[in-house]
ChimeraX commands (.cxc) that place a marker at each C-alpha (Angstrom):
marker #1 position 40.35,99.10,89.96 radius 0.5
marker #1 position 39.83,102.83,90.58 radius 0.5
marker #1 position 42.39,105.10,88.88 radius 0.5
marker #1 position 44.08,108.38,89.76 radius 0.5
marker #1 position 42.28,110.97,87.61 radius 0.5
marker #1 position 43.21,114.39,88.98 radius 0.5
marker #1 position 45.60,116.27,91.27 radius 0.5
marker #1 position 45.16,119.40,93.35 radius 0.5
marker #1 position 47.71,121.86,94.64 radius 0.5
marker #1 position 46.75,124.23,97.48 radius 0.5
marker #1 position 48.29,127.70,97.24 radius 0.5
marker #1 position 49.11,130.43,99.74 radius 0.5
marker #1 position 49.69,133.06,97.03 radius 0.5
marker #1 position 47.43,132.01,94.17 radius 0.5
marker #1 position 48.74,134.62,91.71 radius 0.5
marker #1 position 52.33,133.57,92.38 radius 0.5
marker #1 position 51.48,129.88,91.82 radius 0.5
marker #1 position 49.66,130.79,88.61 radius 0.5
marker #1 position 52.88,132.36,87.32 radius 0.5
marker #1 position 55.10,129.49,88.50 radius 0.5
marker #1 position 53.45,126.41,86.94 radius 0.5
marker #1 position 53.12,127.75,83.37 radius 0.5
marker #1 position 56.67,129.09,83.46 radius 0.5
marker #1 position 58.22,125.98,85.00 radius 0.5
marker #1 position 56.20,123.29,83.18 radius 0.5
marker #1 position 54.26,124.95,80.35 radius 0.5
marker #1 position 50.87,124.16,81.90 radius 0.5
marker #1 position 47.83,126.05,80.67 radius 0.5
marker #1 position 45.71,127.49,83.47 radius 0.5
marker #1 position 42.03,128.34,83.32 radius 0.5
marker #1 position 40.08,129.98,86.16 radius 0.5
marker #1 position 36.62,128.79,87.12 radius 0.5
marker #1 position 34.47,130.55,89.75 radius 0.5
marker #1 position 33.94,128.39,92.84 radius 0.5
marker #1 position 31.61,130.22,95.20 radius 0.5
marker #1 position 33.52,133.15,96.70 radius 0.5
marker #1 position 36.83,131.67,95.49 radius 0.5
marker #1 position 38.43,130.71,92.19 radius 0.5
marker #1 position 39.44,127.19,91.22 radius 0.5
marker #1 position 42.14,127.16,88.57 radius 0.5
marker #1 position 42.24,124.19,86.23 radius 0.5
marker #1 position 45.80,123.10,85.48 radius 0.5
marker #1 position 45.91,121.58,82.02 radius 0.5
marker #1 position 48.97,119.38,81.62 radius 0.5
marker #1 position 47.64,117.70,78.48 radius 0.5
marker #1 position 45.17,118.68,75.75 radius 0.5
marker #1 position 41.45,118.28,76.50 radius 0.5
marker #1 position 38.20,118.50,74.54 radius 0.5
marker #1 position 35.35,120.93,75.27 radius 0.5
marker #1 position 34.21,118.67,78.17 radius 0.5
marker #1 position 37.71,118.62,79.75 radius 0.5
marker #1 position 38.25,114.98,78.68 radius 0.5
marker #1 position 41.82,114.06,77.76 radius 0.5
marker #1 position 42.86,113.82,74.15 radius 0.5
marker #1 position 45.95,111.81,75.20 radius 0.5
marker #1 position 45.71,108.56,77.13 radius 0.5
marker #1 position 47.57,108.18,80.40 radius 0.5
marker #1 position 47.65,111.88,81.29 radius 0.5
marker #1 position 45.92,113.67,84.15 radius 0.5
marker #1 position 45.13,117.30,84.68 radius 0.5
marker #1 position 44.58,119.04,87.97 radius 0.5
marker #1 position 43.83,122.26,89.72 radius 0.5
marker #1 position 45.13,124.98,91.99 radius 0.5
marker #1 position 43.09,126.47,94.80 radius 0.5
marker #1 position 43.65,128.90,97.65 radius 0.5
marker #1 position 44.59,127.09,100.87 radius 0.5
marker #1 position 41.83,127.68,103.42 radius 0.5
marker #1 position 41.25,126.97,107.11 radius 0.5
marker #1 position 37.82,125.60,106.13 radius 0.5
marker #1 position 39.40,122.66,104.25 radius 0.5
marker #1 position 41.66,120.01,105.76 radius 0.5
marker #1 position 43.78,120.06,102.60 radius 0.5
marker #1 position 47.27,121.35,103.47 radius 0.5
marker #1 position 49.37,119.50,100.87 radius 0.5
marker #1 position 48.99,118.37,97.25 radius 0.5
marker #1 position 46.22,115.80,96.78 radius 0.5
marker #1 position 45.74,113.01,94.32 radius 0.5
marker #1 position 42.16,112.31,93.32 radius 0.5
marker #1 position 40.78,108.86,92.56 radius 0.5
marker #1 position 37.93,108.38,90.09 radius 0.5
marker #1 position 35.10,106.21,91.39 radius 0.5
marker #1 position 31.67,105.08,90.17 radius 0.5
marker #1 position 29.97,106.18,93.40 radius 0.5
marker #1 position 31.23,108.63,96.04 radius 0.5
marker #1 position 28.90,107.14,98.64 radius 0.5
marker #1 position 30.13,103.58,98.04 radius 0.5
marker #1 position 33.78,104.68,97.97 radius 0.5
marker #1 position 33.39,106.52,101.30 radius 0.5
marker #1 position 31.82,103.38,102.82 radius 0.5
marker #1 position 34.84,101.34,101.62 radius 0.5
marker #1 position 37.23,104.00,102.98 radius 0.5
marker #1 position 35.62,103.86,106.42 radius 0.5
marker #1 position 35.47,100.05,106.41 radius 0.5
marker #1 position 39.20,99.96,105.63 radius 0.5
marker #1 position 40.04,102.28,108.56 radius 0.5
marker #1 position 39.97,105.69,106.87 radius 0.5
marker #1 position 37.64,108.62,107.55 radius 0.5
marker #1 position 35.57,111.14,105.62 radius 0.5
marker #1 position 37.37,114.51,105.65 radius 0.5
marker #1 position 34.93,116.49,103.45 radius 0.5
marker #1 position 31.57,114.94,102.50 radius 0.5
marker #1 position 30.23,114.71,98.95 radius 0.5
marker #1 position 29.87,118.02,97.13 radius 0.5
marker #1 position 28.90,118.92,93.57 radius 0.5
marker #1 position 30.69,120.71,90.75 radius 0.5
marker #1 position 27.70,121.77,88.63 radius 0.5
marker #1 position 27.40,120.04,85.25 radius 0.5
marker #1 position 30.61,118.07,85.86 radius 0.5
marker #1 position 30.46,115.72,88.84 radius 0.5
marker #1 position 30.89,115.14,92.53 radius 0.5
marker #1 position 33.87,115.26,94.89 radius 0.5
marker #1 position 34.76,114.29,98.43 radius 0.5
marker #1 position 37.93,114.11,100.48 radius 0.5
marker #1 position 38.97,111.34,102.83 radius 0.5
marker #1 position 41.81,110.69,105.24 radius 0.5
marker #1 position 43.63,107.40,104.81 radius 0.5
marker #1 position 45.04,105.29,107.65 radius 0.5
marker #1 position 48.33,107.24,107.46 radius 0.5
marker #1 position 46.73,110.66,107.91 radius 0.5
marker #1 position 46.96,111.66,104.22 radius 0.5
marker #1 position 44.05,113.61,102.74 radius 0.5
marker #1 position 43.04,112.25,99.34 radius 0.5
marker #1 position 40.28,113.16,96.90 radius 0.5
marker #1 position 37.46,111.24,95.23 radius 0.5
marker #1 position 35.74,112.14,91.96 radius 0.5
marker #1 position 32.51,110.81,90.45 radius 0.5
marker #1 position 31.70,112.05,86.96 radius 0.5
marker #1 position 28.12,113.25,86.59 radius 0.5
marker #1 position 25.97,111.00,84.46 radius 0.5
marker #1 position 23.78,112.95,82.07 radius 0.5
marker link #1:1,2 radius 0.2
marker link #1:2,3 radius 0.2
marker link #1:3,4 radius 0.2
marker link #1:4,5 radius 0.2
marker link #1:5,6 radius 0.2
marker link #1:6,7 radius 0.2
marker link #1:7,8 radius 0.2
marker link #1:8,9 radius 0.2
marker link #1:9,10 radius 0.2
marker link #1:10,11 radius 0.2
marker link #1:11,12 radius 0.2
marker link #1:12,13 radius 0.2
marker link #1:13,14 radius 0.2
marker link #1:14,15 radius 0.2
marker link #1:15,16 radius 0.2
marker link #1:16,17 radius 0.2
marker link #1:17,18 radius 0.2
marker link #1:18,19 radius 0.2
marker link #1:19,20 radius 0.2
marker link #1:20,21 radius 0.2
marker link #1:21,22 radius 0.2
marker link #1:22,23 radius 0.2
marker link #1:23,24 radius 0.2
marker link #1:24,25 radius 0.2
marker link #1:25,26 radius 0.2
marker link #1:26,27 radius 0.2
marker link #1:27,28 radius 0.2
marker link #1:28,29 radius 0.2
marker link #1:29,30 radius 0.2
marker link #1:30,31 radius 0.2
marker link #1:31,32 radius 0.2
marker link #1:32,33 radius 0.2
marker link #1:33,34 radius 0.2
marker link #1:34,35 radius 0.2
marker link #1:35,36 radius 0.2
marker link #1:36,37 radius 0.2
marker link #1:37,38 radius 0.2
marker link #1:38,39 radius 0.2
marker link #1:39,40 radius 0.2
marker link #1:40,41 radius 0.2
marker link #1:41,42 radius 0.2
marker link #1:42,43 radius 0.2
marker link #1:43,44 radius 0.2
marker link #1:44,45 radius 0.2
marker link #1:45,46 radius 0.2
marker link #1:46,47 radius 0.2
marker link #1:47,48 radius 0.2
marker link #1:48,49 radius 0.2
marker link #1:49,50 radius 0.2
marker link #1:50,51 radius 0.2
marker link #1:51,52 radius 0.2
marker link #1:52,53 radius 0.2
marker link #1:53,54 radius 0.2
marker link #1:54,55 radius 0.2
marker link #1:55,56 radius 0.2
marker link #1:56,57 radius 0.2
marker link #1:57,58 radius 0.2
marker link #1:58,59 radius 0.2
marker link #1:59,60 radius 0.2
marker link #1:60,61 radius 0.2
marker link #1:61,62 radius 0.2
marker link #1:62,63 radius 0.2
marker link #1:63,64 radius 0.2
marker link #1:64,65 radius 0.2
marker link #1:65,66 radius 0.2
marker link #1:66,67 radius 0.2
marker link #1:67,68 radius 0.2
marker link #1:68,69 radius 0.2
marker link #1:69,70 radius 0.2
marker link #1:70,71 radius 0.2
marker link #1:71,72 radius 0.2
marker link #1:72,73 radius 0.2
marker link #1:73,74 radius 0.2
marker link #1:74,75 radius 0.2
marker link #1:75,76 radius 0.2
marker link #1:76,77 radius 0.2
marker link #1:77,78 radius 0.2
marker link #1:78,79 radius 0.2
marker link #1:79,80 radius 0.2
marker link #1:80,81 radius 0.2
marker link #1:81,82 radius 0.2
marker link #1:82,83 radius 0.2
marker link #1:83,84 radius 0.2
marker link #1:84,85 radius 0.2
marker link #1:85,86 radius 0.2
marker link #1:86,87 radius 0.2
marker link #1:87,88 radius 0.2
marker link #1:88,89 radius 0.2
marker link #1:89,90 radius 0.2
marker link #1:90,91 radius 0.2
marker link #1:91,92 radius 0.2
marker link #1:92,93 radius 0.2
marker link #1:93,94 radius 0.2
marker link #1:94,95 radius 0.2
marker link #1:95,96 radius 0.2
marker link #1:96,97 radius 0.2
marker link #1:97,98 radius 0.2
marker link #1:98,99 radius 0.2
marker link #1:99,100 radius 0.2
marker link #1:100,101 radius 0.2
marker link #1:101,102 radius 0.2
marker link #1:102,103 radius 0.2
marker link #1:103,104 radius 0.2
marker link #1:104,105 radius 0.2
marker link #1:105,106 radius 0.2
marker link #1:106,107 radius 0.2
marker link #1:107,108 radius 0.2
marker link #1:108,109 radius 0.2
marker link #1:109,110 radius 0.2
marker link #1:110,111 radius 0.2
marker link #1:111,112 radius 0.2
marker link #1:112,113 radius 0.2
marker link #1:113,114 radius 0.2
marker link #1:114,115 radius 0.2
marker link #1:115,116 radius 0.2
marker link #1:116,117 radius 0.2
marker link #1:117,118 radius 0.2
marker link #1:118,119 radius 0.2
marker link #1:119,120 radius 0.2
marker link #1:120,121 radius 0.2
marker link #1:121,122 radius 0.2
marker link #1:122,123 radius 0.2
marker link #1:123,124 radius 0.2
marker link #1:124,125 radius 0.2
marker link #1:125,126 radius 0.2
marker link #1:126,127 radius 0.2
marker link #1:127,128 radius 0.2
marker link #1:128,129 radius 0.2
marker link #1:129,130 radius 0.2
view
């Protein structure tokens, strides 16, 4: 069974969102360059130096600037899988569609987005094997 491992929140005013979540929930935020943009990790539980959880059952997430180039308009849950390619084949076989094909986060893993049968955009994550 594949588990929910991450969440993402698109922002219209990234600076405003970066003030809101720490103030409202005590989250720690950490920016990471992502091409011409910034992806902000949202730490809701303690992690080690490889961003692995120190507490079981918790997930962390991220904030990113909403963009016309991505079909992501609302918060997304991300499901951890062993293989992005295999998961996308299962998604399509079950009636879903690929929304954003496999991409890489250097030294961390791979991501993709899909649309389910209800029109929801969801994420996939495959941890890089070293």
